[in-house]
mmCIF file of the N, C-alpha and C atoms, coordinates in Angstrom:
data_MODEL
# 
_entry.id   MODEL 
# 
loop_
_atom_site.group_PDB 
_atom_site.id 
_atom_site.type_symbol 
_atom_site.label_atom_id 
_atom_site.label_alt_id 
_atom_site.label_comp_id 
_atom_site.label_asym_id 
_atom_site.label_entity_id 
_atom_site.label_seq_id 
_atom_site.pdbx_PDB_ins_code 
_atom_site.Cartn_x 
_atom_site.Cartn_y 
_atom_site.Cartn_z 
_atom_site.occupancy 
_atom_site.B_iso_or_equiv 
_atom_site.pdbx_formal_charge 
_atom_site.auth_seq_id 
_atom_site.auth_comp_id 
_atom_site.auth_asym_id 
_atom_site.auth_atom_id 
_atom_site.pdbx_PDB_model_num 
ATOM 1   N N  . MET A 1 1  ? 104.208 -231.282 129.027 1.00 0.00 ? 1  MET A N  1 
ATOM 2   C CA . MET A 1 1  ? 104.885 -231.163 130.306 1.00 0.00 ? 1  MET A CA 1 
ATOM 3   C C  . MET A 1 1  ? 106.260 -230.547 130.065 1.00 0.00 ? 1  MET A C  1 
ATOM 4   N N  . ARG A 1 2  ? 106.646 -229.595 130.898 1.00 0.00 ? 2  ARG A N  1 
ATOM 5   C CA . ARG A 1 2  ? 107.947 -228.944 130.771 1.00 0.00 ? 2  ARG A CA 1 
ATOM 6   C C  . ARG A 1 2  ? 109.047 -229.775 131.386 1.00 0.00 ? 2  ARG A C  1 
ATOM 7   N N  . ARG A 1 3  ? 110.247 -229.610 130.848 1.00 0.00 ? 3  ARG A N  1 
ATOM 8   C CA . ARG A 1 3  ? 111.395 -230.350 131.348 1.00 0.00 ? 3  ARG A CA 1 
ATOM 9   C C  . ARG A 1 3  ? 112.014 -229.622 132.521 1.00 0.00 ? 3  ARG A C  1 
ATOM 10  N N  . LEU A 1 4  ? 112.688 -230.368 133.361 1.00 0.00 ? 4  LEU A N  1 
ATOM 11  C CA . LEU A 1 4  ? 113.453 -229.805 134.462 1.00 0.00 ? 4  LEU A CA 1 
ATOM 12  C C  . LEU A 1 4  ? 114.819 -229.398 133.942 1.00 0.00 ? 4  LEU A C  1 
ATOM 13  N N  . ASN A 1 5  ? 115.226 -228.177 134.240 1.00 0.00 ? 5  ASN A N  1 
ATOM 14  C CA . ASN A 1 5  ? 116.541 -227.689 133.834 1.00 0.00 ? 5  ASN A CA 1 
ATOM 15  C C  . ASN A 1 5  ? 117.399 -227.469 135.072 1.00 0.00 ? 5  ASN A C  1 
ATOM 16  N N  . LEU A 1 6  ? 118.672 -227.785 134.962 1.00 0.00 ? 6  LEU A N  1 
ATOM 17  C CA . LEU A 1 6  ? 119.620 -227.538 136.031 1.00 0.00 ? 6  LEU A CA 1 
ATOM 18  C C  . LEU A 1 6  ? 120.539 -226.403 135.611 1.00 0.00 ? 6  LEU A C  1 
ATOM 19  N N  . TYR A 1 7  ? 120.832 -225.506 136.561 1.00 0.00 ? 7  TYR A N  1 
ATOM 20  C CA . TYR A 1 7  ? 121.669 -224.344 136.285 1.00 0.00 ? 7  TYR A CA 1 
ATOM 21  C C  . TYR A 1 7  ? 122.828 -224.317 137.270 1.00 0.00 ? 7  TYR A C  1 
ATOM 22  N N  . THR A 1 8  ? 123.966 -223.810 136.817 1.00 0.00 ? 8  THR A N  1 
ATOM 23  C CA . THR A 1 8  ? 125.110 -223.591 137.679 1.00 0.00 ? 8  THR A CA 1 
ATOM 24  C C  . THR A 1 8  ? 125.361 -222.092 137.728 1.00 0.00 ? 8  THR A C  1 
ATOM 25  N N  . LEU A 1 9  ? 125.457 -221.557 138.943 1.00 0.00 ? 9  LEU A N  1 
ATOM 26  C CA . LEU A 1 9  ? 125.680 -220.129 139.118 1.00 0.00 ? 9  LEU A CA 1 
ATOM 27  C C  . LEU A 1 9  ? 127.111 -219.857 139.536 1.00 0.00 ? 9  LEU A C  1 
ATOM 28  N N  . ASP A 1 10 ? 127.644 -218.749 139.087 1.00 0.00 ? 10 ASP A N  1 
ATOM 29  C CA . ASP A 1 10 ? 128.951 -218.311 139.495 1.00 0.00 ? 10 ASP A CA 1 
ATOM 30  C C  . ASP A 1 10 ? 128.892 -217.862 140.954 1.00 0.00 ? 10 ASP A C  1 
ATOM 31  N N  . MET A 1 11 ? 129.798 -218.342 141.792 1.00 0.00 ? 11 MET A N  1 
ATOM 32  C CA . MET A 1 11 ? 129.747 -218.050 143.233 1.00 0.00 ? 11 MET A CA 1 
ATOM 33  C C  . MET A 1 11 ? 129.934 -216.555 143.518 1.00 0.00 ? 11 MET A C  1 
ATOM 34  N N  . LYS A 1 12 ? 130.683 -215.843 142.680 1.00 0.00 ? 12 LYS A N  1 
ATOM 35  C CA . LYS A 1 12 ? 130.806 -214.389 142.875 1.00 0.00 ? 12 LYS A CA 1 
ATOM 36  C C  . LYS A 1 12 ? 129.450 -213.717 142.698 1.00 0.00 ? 12 LYS A C  1 
ATOM 37  N N  . TYR A 1 13 ? 128.684 -214.163 141.723 1.00 0.00 ? 13 TYR A N  1 
ATOM 38  C CA . TYR A 1 13 ? 127.342 -213.616 141.488 1.00 0.00 ? 13 TYR A CA 1 
ATOM 39  C C  . TYR A 1 13 ? 126.442 -213.886 142.695 1.00 0.00 ? 13 TYR A C  1 
ATOM 40  N N  . VAL A 1 14 ? 126.525 -215.098 143.251 1.00 0.00 ? 14 VAL A N  1 
ATOM 41  C CA . VAL A 1 14 ? 125.708 -215.445 144.410 1.00 0.00 ? 14 VAL A CA 1 
ATOM 42  C C  . VAL A 1 14 ? 126.104 -214.587 145.613 1.00 0.00 ? 14 VAL A C  1 
ATOM 43  N N  . ARG A 1 15 ? 127.409 -214.392 145.828 1.00 0.00 ? 15 ARG A N  1 
ATOM 44  C CA . ARG A 1 15 ? 127.857 -213.543 146.952 1.00 0.00 ? 15 ARG A CA 1 
ATOM 45  C C  . ARG A 1 15 ? 127.378 -212.106 146.776 1.00 0.00 ? 15 ARG A C  1 
ATOM 46  N N  . ASP A 1 16 ? 127.411 -211.583 145.545 1.00 0.00 ? 16 ASP A N  1 
ATOM 47  C CA . ASP A 1 16 ? 126.923 -210.235 145.301 1.00 0.00 ? 16 ASP A CA 1 
ATOM 48  C C  . ASP A 1 16 ? 125.432 -210.127 145.576 1.00 0.00 ? 16 ASP A C  1 
ATOM 49  N N  . LEU A 1 17 ? 124.667 -211.140 145.192 1.00 0.00 ? 17 LEU A N  1 
ATOM 50  C CA . LEU A 1 17 ? 123.224 -211.151 145.489 1.00 0.00 ? 17 LEU A CA 1 
ATOM 51  C C  . LEU A 1 17 ? 122.984 -211.173 147.001 1.00 0.00 ? 17 LEU A C  1 
ATOM 52  N N  . ALA A 1 18 ? 123.771 -211.965 147.715 1.00 0.00 ? 18 ALA A N  1 
ATOM 53  C CA . ALA A 1 18 ? 123.602 -212.086 149.166 1.00 0.00 ? 18 ALA A CA 1 
ATOM 54  C C  . ALA A 1 18 ? 123.895 -210.769 149.876 1.00 0.00 ? 18 ALA A C  1 
ATOM 55  N N  . LYS A 1 19 ? 124.743 -209.932 149.288 1.00 0.00 ? 19 LYS A N  1 
ATOM 56  C CA . LYS A 1 19 ? 125.032 -208.622 149.894 1.00 0.00 ? 19 LYS A CA 1 
ATOM 57  C C  . LYS A 1 19 ? 123.824 -207.700 149.878 1.00 0.00 ? 19 LYS A C  1 
ATOM 58  N N  . VAL A 1 20 ? 122.948 -207.847 148.888 1.00 0.00 ? 20 VAL A N  1 
ATOM 59  C CA . VAL A 1 20 ? 121.790 -206.951 148.779 1.00 0.00 ? 20 VAL A CA 1 
ATOM 60  C C  . VAL A 1 20 ? 120.484 -207.600 149.266 1.00 0.00 ? 20 VAL A C  1 
ATOM 61  N N  . ASP A 1 21 ? 120.484 -208.927 149.442 1.00 0.00 ? 21 ASP A N  1 
ATOM 62  C CA . ASP A 1 21 ? 119.278 -209.620 149.916 1.00 0.00 ? 21 ASP A CA 1 
ATOM 63  C C  . ASP A 1 21 ? 119.701 -210.711 150.913 1.00 0.00 ? 21 ASP A C  1 
ATOM 64  N N  . ASP A 1 22 ? 119.343 -210.516 152.168 1.00 0.00 ? 22 ASP A N  1 
ATOM 65  C CA . ASP A 1 22 ? 119.781 -211.460 153.201 1.00 0.00 ? 22 ASP A CA 1 
ATOM 66  C C  . ASP A 1 22 ? 119.109 -212.816 153.138 1.00 0.00 ? 22 ASP A C  1 
ATOM 67  N N  . LYS A 1 23 ? 118.156 -213.007 152.235 1.00 0.00 ? 23 LYS A N  1 
ATOM 68  C CA . LYS A 1 23 ? 117.497 -214.298 152.065 1.00 0.00 ? 23 LYS A CA 1 
ATOM 69  C C  . LYS A 1 23 ? 118.197 -215.199 151.031 1.00 0.00 ? 23 LYS A C  1 
ATOM 70  N N  . VAL A 1 24 ? 119.222 -214.657 150.352 1.00 0.00 ? 24 VAL A N  1 
ATOM 71  C CA . VAL A 1 24 ? 119.962 -215.426 149.371 1.00 0.00 ? 24 VAL A CA 1 
ATOM 72  C C  . VAL A 1 24 ? 120.930 -216.333 150.108 1.00 0.00 ? 24 VAL A C  1 
ATOM 73  N N  . MET A 1 25 ? 120.837 -217.637 149.821 1.00 0.00 ? 25 MET A N  1 
ATOM 74  C CA . MET A 1 25 ? 121.742 -218.610 150.441 1.00 0.00 ? 25 MET A CA 1 
ATOM 75  C C  . MET A 1 25 ? 123.048 -218.658 149.641 1.00 0.00 ? 25 MET A C  1 
ATOM 76  N N  . PHE A 1 26 ? 124.133 -218.899 150.336 1.00 0.00 ? 26 PHE A N  1 
ATOM 77  C CA . PHE A 1 26 ? 125.401 -219.053 149.639 1.00 0.00 ? 26 PHE A CA 1 
ATOM 78  C C  . PHE A 1 26 ? 126.201 -220.183 150.253 1.00 0.00 ? 26 PHE A C  1 
ATOM 79  N N  . VAL A 1 27 ? 127.214 -220.625 149.554 1.00 0.00 ? 27 VAL A N  1 
ATOM 80  C CA . VAL A 1 27 ? 127.986 -221.792 149.944 1.00 0.00 ? 27 VAL A CA 1 
ATOM 81  C C  . VAL A 1 27 ? 128.916 -221.455 151.094 1.00 0.00 ? 27 VAL A C  1 
ATOM 82  N N  . SER A 1 28 ? 128.945 -222.326 152.070 1.00 0.00 ? 28 SER A N  1 
ATOM 83  C CA . SER A 1 28 ? 129.836 -222.174 153.219 1.00 0.00 ? 28 SER A CA 1 
ATOM 84  C C  . SER A 1 28 ? 131.272 -222.415 152.772 1.00 0.00 ? 28 SER A C  1 
ATOM 85  N N  . PRO A 1 29 ? 132.225 -221.663 153.310 1.00 0.00 ? 29 PRO A N  1 
ATOM 86  C CA . PRO A 1 29 ? 133.622 -221.901 152.985 1.00 0.00 ? 29 PRO A CA 1 
ATOM 87  C C  . PRO A 1 29 ? 134.213 -223.126 153.694 1.00 0.00 ? 29 PRO A C  1 
ATOM 88  N N  . GLN A 1 30 ? 133.431 -223.801 154.517 1.00 0.00 ? 30 GLN A N  1 
ATOM 89  C CA . GLN A 1 30 ? 133.928 -224.966 155.233 1.00 0.00 ? 30 GLN A CA 1 
ATOM 90  C C  . GLN A 1 30 ? 134.293 -226.096 154.277 1.00 0.00 ? 30 GLN A C  1 
ATOM 91  N N  . LEU A 1 31 ? 135.304 -226.833 154.654 1.00 0.00 ? 31 LEU A N  1 
ATOM 92  C CA . LEU A 1 31 ? 135.788 -227.939 153.837 1.00 0.00 ? 31 LEU A CA 1 
ATOM 93  C C  . LEU A 1 31 ? 134.666 -228.939 153.590 1.00 0.00 ? 31 LEU A C  1 
ATOM 94  N N  . GLY A 1 32 ? 134.503 -229.351 152.348 1.00 0.00 ? 32 GLY A N  1 
ATOM 95  C CA . GLY A 1 32 ? 133.487 -230.338 151.993 1.00 0.00 ? 32 GLY A CA 1 
ATOM 96  C C  . GLY A 1 32 ? 132.118 -229.767 151.674 1.00 0.00 ? 32 GLY A C  1 
ATOM 97  N N  . LYS A 1 33 ? 131.918 -228.486 151.880 1.00 0.00 ? 33 LYS A N  1 
ATOM 98  C CA . LYS A 1 33 ? 130.614 -227.889 151.610 1.00 0.00 ? 33 LYS A CA 1 
ATOM 99  C C  . LYS A 1 33 ? 130.608 -227.004 150.359 1.00 0.00 ? 33 LYS A C  1 
ATOM 100 N N  . GLN A 1 34 ? 131.744 -226.926 149.669 1.00 0.00 ? 34 GLN A N  1 
ATOM 101 C CA . GLN A 1 34 ? 131.843 -226.066 148.495 1.00 0.00 ? 34 GLN A CA 1 
ATOM 102 C C  . GLN A 1 34 ? 130.950 -226.521 147.364 1.00 0.00 ? 34 GLN A C  1 
ATOM 103 N N  . ARG A 1 35 ? 130.708 -227.810 147.247 1.00 0.00 ? 35 ARG A N  1 
ATOM 104 C CA . ARG A 1 35 ? 129.948 -228.338 146.104 1.00 0.00 ? 35 ARG A CA 1 
ATOM 105 C C  . ARG A 1 35 ? 128.514 -228.699 146.493 1.00 0.00 ? 35 ARG A C  1 
ATOM 106 N N  . ARG A 1 36 ? 128.050 -228.232 147.624 1.00 0.00 ? 36 ARG A N  1 
ATOM 107 C CA . ARG A 1 36 ? 126.709 -228.542 148.084 1.00 0.00 ? 36 ARG A CA 1 
ATOM 108 C C  . ARG A 1 36 ? 125.685 -227.893 147.156 1.00 0.00 ? 36 ARG A C  1 
ATOM 109 N N  . PRO A 1 37 ? 124.762 -228.663 146.635 1.00 0.00 ? 37 PRO A N  1 
ATOM 110 C CA . PRO A 1 37 ? 123.771 -228.090 145.700 1.00 0.00 ? 37 PRO A CA 1 
ATOM 111 C C  . PRO A 1 37 ? 122.636 -227.390 146.434 1.00 0.00 ? 37 PRO A C  1 
ATOM 112 N N  . PHE A 1 38 ? 122.036 -226.431 145.779 1.00 0.00 ? 38 PHE A N  1 
ATOM 113 C CA . PHE A 1 38 ? 120.854 -225.756 146.267 1.00 0.00 ? 38 PHE A CA 1 
ATOM 114 C C  . PHE A 1 38 ? 119.737 -225.976 145.251 1.00 0.00 ? 38 PHE A C  1 
ATOM 115 N N  . VAL A 1 39 ? 118.533 -226.030 145.730 1.00 0.00 ? 39 VAL A N  1 
ATOM 116 C CA . VAL A 1 39 ? 117.377 -226.203 144.862 1.00 0.00 ? 39 VAL A CA 1 
ATOM 117 C C  . VAL A 1 39 ? 116.553 -224.933 144.923 1.00 0.00 ? 39 VAL A C  1 
ATOM 118 N N  . GLY A 1 40 ? 116.124 -224.453 143.775 1.00 0.00 ? 40 GLY A N  1 
ATOM 119 C CA . GLY A 1 40 ? 115.318 -223.239 143.719 1.00 0.00 ? 40 GLY A CA 1 
ATOM 120 C C  . GLY A 1 40 ? 114.374 -223.302 142.549 1.00 0.00 ? 40 GLY A C  1 
ATOM 121 N N  . VAL A 1 41 ? 113.576 -222.279 142.437 1.00 0.00 ? 41 VAL A N  1 
ATOM 122 C CA . VAL A 1 41 ? 112.603 -222.172 141.348 1.00 0.00 ? 41 VAL A CA 1 
ATOM 123 C C  . VAL A 1 41 ? 112.922 -220.932 140.525 1.00 0.00 ? 41 VAL A C  1 
ATOM 124 N N  . VAL A 1 42 ? 112.940 -221.089 139.218 1.00 0.00 ? 42 VAL A N  1 
ATOM 125 C CA . VAL A 1 42 ? 113.135 -219.980 138.308 1.00 0.00 ? 42 VAL A CA 1 
ATOM 126 C C  . VAL A 1 42 ? 111.781 -219.663 137.686 1.00 0.00 ? 42 VAL A C  1 
ATOM 127 N N  . LEU A 1 43 ? 111.306 -218.453 137.901 1.00 0.00 ? 43 LEU A N  1 
ATOM 128 C CA . LEU A 1 43 ? 110.042 -218.025 137.312 1.00 0.00 ? 43 LEU A CA 1 
ATOM 129 C C  . LEU A 1 43 ? 110.306 -217.161 136.097 1.00 0.00 ? 43 LEU A C  1 
ATOM 130 N N  . VAL A 1 44 ? 109.604 -217.439 135.033 1.00 0.00 ? 44 VAL A N  1 
ATOM 131 C CA . VAL A 1 44 ? 109.707 -216.615 133.819 1.00 0.00 ? 44 VAL A CA 1 
ATOM 132 C C  . VAL A 1 44 ? 108.444 -215.772 133.762 1.00 0.00 ? 44 VAL A C  1 
ATOM 133 N N  . CYS A 1 45 ? 108.625 -214.457 133.831 1.00 0.00 ? 45 CYS A N  1 
ATOM 134 C CA . CYS A 1 45 ? 107.494 -213.527 133.886 1.00 0.00 ? 45 CYS A CA 1 
ATOM 135 C C  . CYS A 1 45 ? 107.275 -212.832 132.555 1.00 0.00 ? 45 CYS A C  1 
ATOM 136 N N  . GLY A 1 46 ? 107.456 -213.519 131.506 1.00 0.00 ? 46 GLY A N  1 
ATOM 137 C CA . GLY A 1 46 ? 107.289 -212.911 130.180 1.00 0.00 ? 46 GLY A CA 1 
ATOM 138 C C  . GLY A 1 46 ? 108.324 -213.517 129.245 1.00 0.00 ? 46 GLY A C  1 
ATOM 139 N N  . GLU A 1 47 ? 107.891 -213.956 128.127 1.00 0.00 ? 47 GLU A N  1 
ATOM 140 C CA . GLU A 1 47 ? 108.796 -214.583 127.151 1.00 0.00 ? 47 GLU A CA 1 
ATOM 141 C C  . GLU A 1 47 ? 109.479 -213.505 126.339 1.00 0.00 ? 47 GLU A C  1 
ATOM 142 N N  . ARG A 1 48 ? 110.796 -213.660 126.148 1.00 0.00 ? 48 ARG A N  1 
ATOM 143 C CA . ARG A 1 48 ? 111.543 -212.752 125.276 1.00 0.00 ? 48 ARG A CA 1 
ATOM 144 C C  . ARG A 1 48 ? 112.223 -213.572 124.196 1.00 0.00 ? 48 ARG A C  1 
ATOM 145 N N  . ASP A 1 49 ? 112.348 -212.998 123.006 1.00 0.00 ? 49 ASP A N  1 
ATOM 146 C CA . ASP A 1 49 ? 113.024 -213.683 121.913 1.00 0.00 ? 49 ASP A CA 1 
ATOM 147 C C  . ASP A 1 49 ? 114.469 -213.268 121.862 1.00 0.00 ? 49 ASP A C  1 
# 
């Protein structure tokens, strides 16, 4: 069984992704929502060494 991994993304990277894909969620600038976590799936489509 594979382990669950947690990742932290740089918010600038997320904003840049959101500029090219409107389905990318990003953190609201509203007070108290900066640390809101998102859940997603990371697919590996080929192993690299």
